C-alpha positions as CSV (number, residue, x, y, z in Angstrom):
1,M,106.0,116.0,127.3
2,A,103.6,114.1,125.0
3,T,100.1,115.2,124.8
4,S,97.2,112.7,124.8
5,F,95.2,112.6,121.7
6,D,91.8,110.9,121.1
7,L,92.8,109.1,117.8
8,K,89.4,107.8,117.4
9,T,88.0,111.3,116.5
10,P,88.8,113.4,113.4
11,E,89.7,116.3,115.7
12,G,92.1,114.2,117.8
13,R,93.9,112.9,114.7
14,R,94.3,116.4,113.2
15,E,95.6,117.7,116.5
16,Y,98.1,114.7,116.6
17,Q,99.3,115.4,113.0
18,R,99.6,119.3,113.8
19,E,101.9,118.4,116.7
20,W,103.8,115.7,114.7
21,R,104.4,118.1,111.8
22,A,105.6,120.9,114.4
23,N,108.1,118.4,116.1
24,H,109.4,117.1,112.7
25,P,109.4,120.2,110.4
26,G,111.8,118.8,107.6
27,A,110.3,115.4,107.3
28,V,107.2,116.4,105.4
29,N,108.8,118.9,103.1
30,D,111.8,116.5,102.3
31,Y,109.4,113.8,101.2
32,A,106.9,116.1,99.4
33,K,109.8,117.9,97.5
34,R,111.0,114.6,95.8
35,P,110.1,114.3,92.1
36,Q,107.0,112.3,91.3
37,A,109.0,110.6,88.6
38,E,111.6,109.4,91.0
39,L,108.9,108.0,93.5
40,K,107.2,106.1,90.6
41,A,110.5,104.9,89.1
42,A,112.0,103.5,92.4
43,P,113.4,100.0,91.5
44,K,112.0,98.6,94.9
45,R,108.3,99.5,93.9
46,K,108.6,97.9,90.5
47,Q,110.1,94.9,91.9
48,R,107.5,94.7,94.7
49,R,104.7,95.0,92.0
50,A,106.2,92.2,89.9
51,D,106.4,89.9,93.0
52,Q,102.9,90.8,94.1
53,R,101.6,90.1,90.6
54,D,103.5,86.7,90.6
55,S,102.1,85.9,94.1
56,N,98.5,86.8,93.2
57,L,98.5,84.7,90.2
58,I,99.9,81.8,92.0
59,R,97.5,82.2,95.0
60,K,94.3,82.8,93.0
61,Y,94.9,80.5,89.9
62,G,98.0,78.3,90.4
63,I,99.9,80.0,87.4
64,T,103.1,82.1,87.4
65,A,103.4,85.4,85.7
66,A,105.5,83.7,83.0
67,E,102.6,81.2,82.5
68,Y,100.2,84.2,82.1
69,D,102.4,85.9,79.7
70,A,102.9,82.7,77.6
71,L,99.0,82.1,77.7
72,K,98.7,85.9,76.5
73,A,101.3,85.2,73.7
74,D,99.3,82.0,72.5
75,Q,96.1,84.2,72.3
76,N,98.0,86.8,70.4
77,G,97.6,89.4,73.2
78,R,93.7,89.3,72.8
79,C,90.6,88.1,74.6
80,A,89.8,84.4,73.8
81,I,86.3,85.5,72.7
82,C,86.3,89.0,71.3
83,P,89.0,91.1,69.8
84,E,89.8,93.2,73.0
85,T,93.5,93.5,73.9
86,E,93.2,95.7,77.0
87,R,93.5,94.4,80.6
88,L,93.1,90.7,80.1
89,V,91.9,88.6,83.1
90,V,92.5,85.0,84.0
91,D,89.2,82.9,83.4
92,H,89.0,79.8,85.2
93,D,86.5,77.1,86.1
94,H,85.1,77.7,89.6
95,D,84.5,74.2,90.4
96,T,87.9,72.6,89.2
97,G,90.2,75.7,89.3
98,R,91.3,74.8,85.9
99,V,92.5,77.9,84.0
100,R,90.6,78.2,80.7
101,G,92.3,81.3,79.1
102,L,92.5,85.1,79.2
103,L,89.4,87.3,78.8
104,C,88.5,90.9,78.8
105,G,86.5,92.1,81.6
106,A,83.3,92.2,79.6
107,C,83.4,88.6,78.3
108,N,84.5,87.4,81.8
109,K,81.4,89.0,83.3
110,M,79.3,87.7,80.5
111,L,80.3,84.1,81.5
112,G,79.8,84.9,85.1
113,F,76.2,86.1,84.6
114,A,75.5,83.1,82.4
115,R,76.8,81.0,85.4
116,D,79.3,79.3,83.3
117,C,76.5,77.5,81.5
118,P,76.8,76.9,77.8
119,S,73.2,76.5,77.3
120,N,72.4,79.8,79.0
121,L,74.8,81.4,76.6
122,L,73.2,79.6,73.4
123,E,69.6,80.6,74.5
124,G,70.9,84.1,74.9
125,A,72.4,83.9,71.3
126,K,69.1,82.6,69.8
127,Y,67.3,85.4,71.6
128,L,69.5,87.9,70.1
129,Q,69.3,86.6,66.8
130,K,65.5,86.6,66.7
131,V,65.0,90.0,68.1
């Protein structure tokens, strides 16, 4: 006979979990005993991540993962502004959606904070030179 639990409260969820574990004693242990390397190296997981990366790039920027990789190769694997090579993000024009290149997070934020306005960046550079 199933017990009714108030799953909207932490206590109700804990009671539900206790009863579920009692009724399924091997389920949690079998999963928990799997080696972490086996879980991380699962081919389905890798393929799902690759598919998700591709669909995110297409949805957000209109480019495929292959086009991203080609763009990265054209930039020698580095940010289009500075020498950074880690975790490059797609820089795009928010008005037209056109991809401009790959930038590191700091340079991408710099352009964003300058509102993608070249005159703001030039004035900032002048300010830094005179200080």
